[in-house]
C-alpha positions as CSV (number, residue, x, y, z in Angstrom):
1,M,-0.1,0.2,-0.1
2,Q,2.0,3.1,-1.3
3,T,1.5,6.7,0.0
4,E,3.6,9.7,-0.2
5,F,5.6,9.7,2.8
6,Y,9.2,11.0,2.8
7,K,11.0,9.1,-0.2
8,I,8.3,6.1,-1.2
9,S,7.8,4.1,-4.2
10,R,4.1,4.8,-5.1
11,T,1.1,4.4,-7.2
12,P,-1.5,7.2,-7.8
13,L,-3.6,7.3,-5.0
14,G,-7.0,7.1,-6.7
15,V,-6.4,3.4,-7.9
16,R,-4.7,2.4,-4.4
17,F,-6.4,-0.5,-2.7
18,F,-4.6,-3.8,-1.9
19,C,-1.1,-3.1,-3.1
20,I,0.8,-4.5,0.2
21,N,1.6,-8.1,-1.9
22,L,2.6,-6.6,-5.5
23,F,5.7,-9.0,-5.6
24,L,5.0,-12.0,-7.9
25,I,4.6,-11.6,-11.6
26,S,2.1,-13.9,-13.0
27,M,3.9,-14.8,-16.1
28,I,0.8,-14.8,-18.3
29,G,2.5,-14.9,-21.6
30,L,4.9,-17.8,-20.4
31,G,2.0,-19.9,-18.3
32,C,-1.0,-19.3,-20.7
33,E,0.3,-20.0,-24.2
34,S,1.0,-23.5,-25.4
35,S,2.5,-25.0,-28.3
36,S,-1.0,-25.7,-29.8
37,G,-2.2,-22.4,-29.6
38,P,-3.5,-19.6,-27.0
39,V,-6.0,-20.7,-24.5
40,T,-9.8,-20.3,-25.2
41,V,-10.4,-17.0,-23.6
42,K,-7.9,-14.3,-21.8
43,F,-9.3,-11.0,-20.4
44,S,-7.9,-8.5,-17.8
45,G,-9.0,-5.3,-16.4
46,Q,-7.8,-3.1,-13.2
47,T,-9.2,-3.8,-9.5
48,M,-7.9,-3.1,-6.2
49,G,-5.2,-0.6,-7.1
50,T,-3.5,-3.0,-9.4
51,T,-4.5,-5.3,-12.5
52,Y,-6.4,-8.5,-12.7
53,S,-6.1,-11.2,-15.7
54,V,-8.3,-14.4,-16.2
55,S,-7.3,-17.1,-18.8
56,I,-9.7,-20.0,-19.7
57,S,-8.8,-23.3,-21.2
58,N,-12.4,-24.7,-21.6
59,L,-15.0,-21.7,-22.3
60,P,-18.5,-23.8,-21.4
61,D,-21.3,-24.0,-23.7
62,G,-24.1,-21.3,-23.4
63,T,-21.6,-18.6,-22.4
64,T,-19.0,-16.2,-23.8
65,S,-16.3,-14.4,-22.9
66,E,-17.9,-11.3,-22.5
67,I,-20.5,-12.7,-20.3
68,L,-17.9,-14.2,-18.0
69,Q,-15.7,-10.8,-17.7
70,E,-18.8,-9.1,-17.0
71,G,-19.3,-11.4,-14.3
72,V,-15.8,-11.1,-13.1
73,S,-16.1,-7.3,-12.9
74,R,-19.2,-7.5,-10.8
75,V,-17.6,-10.2,-8.0
76,L,-14.3,-7.9,-7.9
77,V,-16.7,-4.7,-7.2
78,E,-18.6,-6.7,-4.7
79,V,-15.3,-7.8,-2.9
80,N,-13.9,-4.0,-2.9
81,Q,-17.4,-2.7,-1.5
82,Q,-17.1,-5.2,1.1
83,M,-13.2,-4.9,2.4
84,S,-11.8,-1.9,1.2
85,N,-10.3,0.5,3.7
86,W,-10.0,3.5,0.7
87,I,-13.8,3.1,-0.1
88,D,-15.6,5.2,2.4
89,D,-18.8,3.1,2.6
90,S,-17.4,-0.5,2.2
91,E,-18.2,-2.6,5.1
92,I,-14.6,-2.6,6.6
93,S,-14.9,1.1,6.4
94,R,-18.1,1.4,8.4
95,F,-17.0,-1.0,11.0
96,N,-13.9,1.2,11.5
97,R,-15.9,4.1,12.0
98,L,-18.4,2.3,14.3
99,E,-18.0,3.5,18.0
100,S,-19.7,0.5,19.5
101,T,-18.9,-3.1,20.7
102,D,-22.2,-4.4,19.3
103,W,-22.3,-6.9,16.6
104,F,-22.1,-5.1,13.1
105,E,-24.0,-7.1,10.2
106,V,-21.6,-7.6,7.3
107,S,-21.7,-10.2,4.3
108,P,-20.9,-13.6,4.7
109,E,-17.8,-12.8,2.7
110,T,-16.3,-10.2,5.3
111,A,-17.3,-12.6,8.4
112,K,-15.5,-15.5,6.7
113,V,-12.5,-13.2,5.7
114,I,-12.5,-12.0,9.6
115,A,-13.1,-15.3,11.3
116,E,-9.8,-16.7,9.0
117,S,-8.1,-13.8,10.1
118,I,-8.3,-14.3,13.7
119,R,-7.6,-18.2,13.2
120,I,-4.5,-17.4,11.3
121,S,-3.3,-14.9,13.8
122,Q,-3.7,-17.3,16.5
123,D,-1.8,-20.0,14.5
124,S,1.2,-17.6,14.1
125,K,1.2,-16.4,17.4
126,G,0.4,-12.5,16.1
127,A,2.7,-12.6,13.2
128,F,-0.6,-11.9,11.4
129,D,-2.8,-9.4,12.5
130,V,-5.6,-7.6,10.7
131,T,-5.8,-5.0,13.7
132,V,-2.8,-3.4,12.5
133,A,-4.8,-0.7,10.8
134,P,-3.6,2.2,13.3
135,L,0.5,0.9,12.9
136,I,0.0,1.1,9.0
137,D,-1.2,4.7,9.4
138,A,1.4,5.7,11.9
139,W,4.0,4.3,9.4
140,G,2.6,6.3,6.6
141,F,1.1,3.3,4.5
142,G,-2.3,3.8,5.1
143,P,-4.9,5.6,2.9
144,V,-4.4,9.2,4.1
145,G,-0.8,9.1,4.3
146,R,1.6,11.5,6.3
147,E,4.5,13.4,5.8
148,V,5.9,13.8,9.6
149,D,8.2,11.6,11.4
150,P,7.6,8.1,12.1
151,P,6.0,7.4,15.4
152,D,7.9,7.6,18.6
153,E,7.7,5.1,21.5
154,Q,5.1,6.9,23.1
155,Q,2.8,6.7,20.2
156,L,3.4,3.0,19.8
157,E,2.7,2.2,23.0
158,R,-0.6,3.9,22.6
159,L,-1.3,2.2,19.9
160,K,-0.6,-1.2,21.2
161,A,-3.7,-1.0,23.4
162,I,-6.1,-1.2,20.1
163,I,-4.3,-3.7,18.4
164,G,-4.7,-7.5,18.8
165,S,-6.9,-10.0,17.0
166,E,-8.2,-11.0,20.5
167,K,-10.1,-7.5,20.1
168,L,-12.2,-9.1,17.0
169,A,-14.9,-11.8,16.8
170,S,-16.8,-13.2,13.8
171,R,-20.0,-15.1,13.6
172,T,-22.1,-16.8,10.4
173,E,-25.5,-16.9,11.7
174,P,-26.4,-14.1,10.8
175,A,-22.9,-13.0,9.6
176,A,-21.6,-10.4,11.8
177,I,-18.3,-8.8,13.0
178,K,-17.4,-7.0,16.5
179,K,-14.7,-6.0,18.6
180,T,-14.2,-5.3,22.2
181,D,-12.7,-2.0,21.9
182,A,-14.7,0.5,20.1
183,E,-11.7,2.3,18.8
184,V,-9.8,-1.2,17.2
185,T,-9.7,-1.0,13.3
186,V,-9.2,-3.4,10.7
187,N,-6.9,-3.5,7.7
188,L,-7.4,-6.3,5.4
189,S,-4.9,-5.9,2.7
190,A,-2.6,-9.0,3.8
191,I,-5.7,-11.3,3.1
192,A,-8.3,-9.4,1.0
193,K,-6.7,-9.6,-2.6
194,G,-6.2,-13.7,-1.8
195,A,-10.1,-13.6,-0.8
196,G,-10.7,-11.9,-4.1
197,V,-9.0,-14.4,-6.3
198,D,-10.8,-16.9,-4.4
199,A,-14.2,-15.3,-5.2
200,V,-13.2,-15.0,-9.1
201,A,-12.3,-18.5,-9.1
202,E,-15.5,-19.8,-7.2
203,Y,-17.4,-17.7,-9.6
204,L,-15.9,-19.1,-13.0
205,E,-16.5,-22.8,-11.3
206,S,-20.2,-21.7,-10.9
207,Q,-20.3,-21.1,-14.5
208,G,-18.9,-24.4,-15.6
209,V,-15.5,-23.3,-16.1
210,T,-13.0,-25.8,-14.8
211,A,-9.7,-25.0,-16.3
212,Y,-8.5,-21.5,-15.7
213,L,-5.6,-18.9,-14.2
214,V,-7.0,-16.1,-11.8
215,E,-4.5,-13.5,-11.2
216,I,-4.8,-10.1,-9.2
217,G,-1.7,-8.1,-8.4
218,G,0.2,-11.2,-8.7
219,E,-1.6,-13.5,-6.3
220,I,-2.8,-16.4,-8.3
221,R,-5.2,-19.4,-8.3
222,V,-5.1,-22.1,-11.1
223,A,-7.5,-25.3,-11.8
224,G,-7.2,-27.8,-14.4
225,L,-4.5,-27.6,-17.3
226,K,-3.7,-25.6,-20.7
227,P,-5.2,-26.5,-23.5
228,N,-2.1,-28.8,-24.6
229,G,-2.6,-30.6,-21.6
230,E,0.3,-28.7,-19.6
231,K,-0.1,-27.3,-16.1
232,W,-0.4,-23.6,-15.9
233,R,3.2,-22.0,-15.8
234,V,3.8,-19.0,-13.8
235,G,6.8,-17.0,-12.5
236,I,8.2,-15.7,-9.1
237,E,9.7,-12.2,-9.5
238,R,13.2,-11.5,-8.3
239,P,13.3,-8.7,-5.7
240,N,14.3,-5.6,-7.4
241,E,13.4,-1.9,-6.3
242,T,13.9,-0.5,-9.8
243,G,12.5,-3.1,-12.2
244,R,10.9,-6.2,-12.6
245,S,12.6,-9.5,-13.7
246,L,12.1,-13.3,-13.4
247,Q,13.6,-15.0,-10.5
248,N,12.0,-18.7,-10.7
249,A,9.3,-20.1,-12.8
250,V,6.8,-23.1,-11.4
251,S,4.2,-25.3,-12.9
252,L,1.0,-25.4,-11.1
253,T,-2.6,-27.3,-11.2
254,D,-5.4,-27.2,-9.0
255,Q,-3.4,-24.9,-6.4
256,A,-3.2,-21.0,-5.1
257,M,0.1,-19.2,-5.0
258,A,0.7,-15.6,-3.3
259,T,4.0,-13.4,-2.9
260,S,4.7,-11.1,0.0
261,G,7.7,-9.0,0.4
262,D,9.7,-5.4,1.2
263,Y,11.5,-4.7,-1.9
264,R,9.4,-2.4,-3.7
265,N,6.8,-0.8,-0.9
266,F,9.2,1.4,1.4
267,I,9.7,4.6,3.0
268,E,13.1,6.1,3.5
269,Y,13.8,8.4,6.6
270,E,16.9,10.0,7.2
271,G,18.6,7.6,5.1
272,K,16.8,4.4,6.6
273,K,14.4,2.6,4.7
274,Y,11.3,1.1,6.6
275,S,9.7,-2.0,5.0
276,H,5.7,-1.6,4.4
277,T,5.4,-5.2,6.3
278,I,4.7,-3.9,9.9
279,D,5.1,-6.7,12.8
280,P,2.3,-6.4,14.8
281,R,4.3,-8.0,17.8
282,E,7.0,-5.1,17.6
283,L,4.9,-2.2,16.6
284,K,7.4,-1.6,13.6
285,P,8.2,-2.4,10.1
286,I,10.5,-5.6,9.9
287,T,14.2,-5.3,9.5
288,H,15.6,-8.5,8.7
289,E,17.1,-10.1,5.6
290,L,14.3,-11.9,4.0
291,A,13.3,-10.3,0.8
292,S,10.0,-12.2,-0.2
293,V,8.2,-15.2,0.7
294,T,5.9,-17.3,-1.5
295,V,3.3,-19.9,-0.6
296,L,1.6,-22.4,-2.4
297,A,-1.8,-23.6,-0.8
298,A,-5.3,-24.9,-1.5
299,N,-6.6,-21.5,-1.7
300,C,-5.5,-18.0,-2.4
301,L,-6.7,-16.6,0.9
302,Q,-4.6,-18.7,2.5
303,A,-1.3,-18.6,0.9
304,D,-1.7,-14.5,1.0
305,A,-2.4,-14.6,4.6
306,W,0.5,-17.0,5.3
307,A,2.8,-15.2,3.1
308,T,2.3,-12.1,5.0
309,A,3.0,-14.2,8.2
310,L,6.1,-15.9,7.0
311,M,7.4,-12.3,6.1
312,V,7.0,-11.0,9.5
313,M,8.5,-14.1,11.4
314,G,11.6,-13.6,9.4
315,P,14.2,-16.1,7.4
316,A,14.8,-18.5,10.2
317,N,11.6,-18.6,12.0
318,G,9.4,-18.4,9.4
319,Y,11.2,-21.0,7.6
320,D,11.2,-23.3,10.6
321,W,7.5,-22.6,11.1
322,A,6.9,-23.4,7.9
323,E,8.8,-26.6,7.6
324,D,7.6,-27.9,10.8
325,R,3.8,-27.6,9.6
326,G,4.6,-29.0,6.2
327,M,3.8,-26.0,4.5
328,A,5.4,-25.4,0.3
329,V,7.1,-22.4,0.9
330,L,10.1,-20.6,-1.2
331,M,12.1,-17.9,0.6
332,L,14.2,-15.5,-1.2
333,I,17.0,-13.8,1.1
334,H,19.3,-11.3,0.8
335,A,22.7,-12.5,0.3
336,G,25.4,-10.2,-0.9
337,D,24.8,-8.8,-4.4
338,G,22.1,-11.4,-4.9
339,F,19.4,-13.8,-2.9
340,E,19.7,-17.2,-1.5
341,E,16.8,-19.3,-2.4
342,R,15.4,-21.6,0.6
343,A,12.8,-24.1,0.1
344,T,10.8,-26.3,2.4
345,T,10.4,-29.7,1.5
346,T,6.9,-29.6,0.5
347,W,7.8,-27.2,-2.1
348,K,10.2,-29.2,-3.4
349,Q,8.1,-32.1,-3.6
350,Q,4.9,-30.2,-5.3
351,I,6.9,-28.7,-7.9
352,G,9.0,-31.5,-8.6
353,E,12.3,-31.0,-7.2
354,K,14.5,-33.3,-4.9
355,P,13.9,-32.6,-0.9
């Protein structure tokens, strides 16, 4: 999430939404063309402050690419209206302004995302936490932006009192969320883009599409195969502040992939760079040598959230955490002028490398 704050990598304010994880390139040309010709359908557009693209390998009878694109657009507008901190009347924006600890009615989708956020926060022992909205704002990465000094220790200590996923609750019947402190606010940037990918994938499946690639700002979900029977081929971006290049490429089917990193969205103050990734436990941007984390999962919501959680944990603790739990994870760690690749056993197994 880029905002003009000291010296910063940024995108225009009017098109920003979930830009916290724009670190994986979906190589559409690499992954969606085959030797026997292009996929049946391919379309793209703008959403969430970035772009989306959809590639479909089997256009169902009775529908058209125009019908599907219109449906995808409706789905993405709805996700924005539910979860965007940049839309004043979105569900999350209205919840954040709520000066009450009563249940607040939301869509089932928002209630589910909050519930998953609470669960992942508990599992990660606080490394992932959607209540860090005040910290995001204080460090200059929120929708308003700031041009003042970074927060001091006293300010951070005050904010600590209104941060913590234990201050949130979610229910499904009827769908609603609540906070135990009226000052608590939520920022879903680290999970909602993945939820958006899943929502598009689920819409396509409801229309009879069985083979597709959905991508939003680099977060990916694929199903089935390309027309020539091969898996979808997607690329992982090489961490680079100034340009885009390919670090690695993997072949996927029936999986989701998301990447989190700290090399493009940052602030610079008095010669020191501050990552946009905030450690909720320390109340400050991360400072370790982990450049990016890519996670494979069954759905993109999980991949998106865990990429952020592991990015916060760092190269040692994060790797051990993922390895112990059998997660498919690839880390790129700063090493001199380059990067060290460190993959978990499950990652190597799933992409066909020897553990």
